[in-house]
MARTOR-360358 format. One record per residue (C-alpha): x, y, z; residue in three letters. Coordinates in steps of 0.5 Angstrom, whole numbers, plus 500, padded with zeros to 3 digits. Layout:
<torkes>
XYZALA
...
</torkes>
This chain:
<torkes>
500500500MET
502508500CYS
504513505ARG
501520504TRP
501526508LEU
496534507ALA
498540510TYR
493546512SER
496552515GLY
500558515GLY
505558508ALA
511553511ILE
516550506PRO
514543503LEU
520540506ALA
519541513ALA
514536513LEU
516532507ILE
523531509PHE
525535516ASN
521531521THR
524525525ARG
519520521HIS
518523515SER
514521509LEU
521520506ILE
523516511ASP
516512511GLN
518511503SER
523507506LEU
521504513SER
514504514SER
512503520HIS
505502519PHE
503499513SER
504492510THR
509493505GLN
515497508THR
518500502THR
514505497ASN
518506492GLY
513506486ASP
513513484GLY
512519489PHE
508527488GLY
507533491VAL
501538489GLY
501545492TRP
496551493TYR
500557491ASP
493562489GLY
493561481LEU
487557479GLN
490550479THR
495547484PRO
502546482GLY
504538481LEU
510535481TYR
511527480LYS
516522478HIS
516514477THR
523513481GLN
523513489PRO
522519493ALA
528518496TRP
532518490ASN
530525487ASP
535531488ALA
530535485ASN
524533490PHE
528536495HIS
530542492ASP
523544490LEU
521542497CYS
525546500THR
524553496HIS
516552495ILE
512555501ARG
505553501SER
499554506PRO
496547503LEU
500541500PHE
499533500MET
504529498ALA
504521496HIS
509515496VAL
507510492ARG
507502492ALA
504499487SER
498494488THR
499492481GLY
499497476THR
504500472ALA
509505475VAL
509510470GLN
508518471HIS
500517470SER
499512476ASN
503517481SER
499521486HIS
496527487PRO
491527481PHE
488533479ARG
482536476TYR
482543476GLY
483546483PRO
482539486LEU
487534488LEU
487527491LEU
491522494VAL
490514496HIS
492509500ASN
489502498GLY
485499493ALA
480496489ILE
480489491ARG
480484484ASP
481491480TYR
483488473GLN
476484474ARG
472490475LEU
476495471ARG
472494465ARG
465495468ARG
468501473LEU
471505467THR
465504462LEU
461507468ALA
464514467LEU
461519462ASP
465521456ASP
467527459ALA
470524465TYR
473518460PHE
477522456ARG
481525462GLU
484517464ILE
491518463THR
494512468GLY
491505469SER
491505477THR
484504480ASP
486511484SER
485515479GLU
479511477LEU
476512484MET
478520483PHE
474520476LEU
468516478LEU
467521485ALA
468527481LEU
462525476GLN
458523482TYR
458530484GLY
465531488MET
466538485ALA
460541489ASP
459535495ASP
466532497VAL
462527501TYR
457525497GLY
461524491GLY
466520495VAL
460516498ALA
457515491ARG
463513488MET
465508494ALA
457505494GLY
458504486PHE
465500487VAL
462496492GLU
456494488LYS
460493482VAL
464489486GLY
459485490LEU
456483484GLU
462480481ALA
463476487GLY
468480491VAL
467480498GLU
470486501HIS
471491494PRO
473497497MET
480500501GLN
482507502MET
484512506THR
483519502LEU
486526502GLY
482531497ILE
482538497SER
479545493ASP
485549495GLY
481552501ARG
478545505LYS
482539506LEU
478533507HIS
480526509ALA
476519508VAL
478512512ARG
473507510TYR
474500507SER
468494506SER
471489511GLU
472495517GLY
479494517THR
482500514THR
489502513ARG
491507519THR
490515518LEU
491521523PHE
491528525TYR
495532528SER
492534535ARG
493542534ASP
499547532VAL
503544538LYS
503537535ALA
506540529LEU
511544532ARG
514539537GLU
514535530GLU
519540527LEU
524539533GLY
530544535PRO
533544528GLN
527547526GLN
525551531ARG
525558528SER
520555523LEU
516552529ALA
515559531LYS
512561524GLN
506556525LEU
500559526THR
495557530ASP
491553524THR
496549522ALA
494542522ARG
497536518CYS
493529516VAL
498523515VAL
498515514SER
503514520GLU
505519525PRO
512523523LEU
515521529SER
516516536GLU
511522539LEU
504518537LYS
501522543SER
501528538LEU
496525534TRP
489523534GLU
488516530PRO
481517525ILE
476512527PRO
473507522GLU
469509517ALA
470517519THR
470523514PHE
474529516VAL
474536514THR
480541516ILE
479549515GLU
482554518ASP
484549524GLY
478547526HIS
477539525VAL
470536524GLU
469529524SER
462525522ARG
461518520PRO
462516512PHE
458510509ALA
457509502PRO
451511498LEU
449506493ARG
447509487ASP
441507481PRO
446507476GLY
</torkes>
């Protein structure tokens, strides 16, 4: 499976959280502590918001720990909202178009998990897309298809509803094909204003997901080497992660099973998440 993080708050260098914490995303790409796969070296990506109409995006197929350009970009780019992802393929090709985040207009999405028996379900799921979204397919991964299905089901205007209808449709197709537990996902989604996170799986044993309890948690994570930057963090700074960025697990709140989280201006709102079955 994959590892990802998402940050919302005052503008900081991307490297502060992606590279420079005790158990950073780069460290997790080499040695994950909470994943079924220790190494996540099948590509990476980062998306960030900087005031333009669409977010910036940098992706590559090589391991995140082996790209000097990635470190340099993250050191120099500052953003108030960004997402980063390191990939462990669940069977689809290691190629640029399969690396996360996925982008559509102002929206970004990262995914950890899989559609079980995806190759068996892929044709029906893909053919459910309208022409407008079908033309947006550039890769072969289940994550991109989930993103496009959620968009078709209205995610641009209603994130919860779009994701819930997408999950319901995937489960419907899977169950009809004899797949017992079709869906496994943690999602990070943003439109540049709000940050959303979803934790859900059909079998109720979803991959881990956490959010920082408050700005003090992130200041502690940055540590003494980044003390001056830690002081610059605003009270609204929050981060969502696949696994904590250090051994200080008390700083991180586990997101429960079947939960949808929205973060805006430092306020964290949680509500139960359940798929919605769409007649189509």
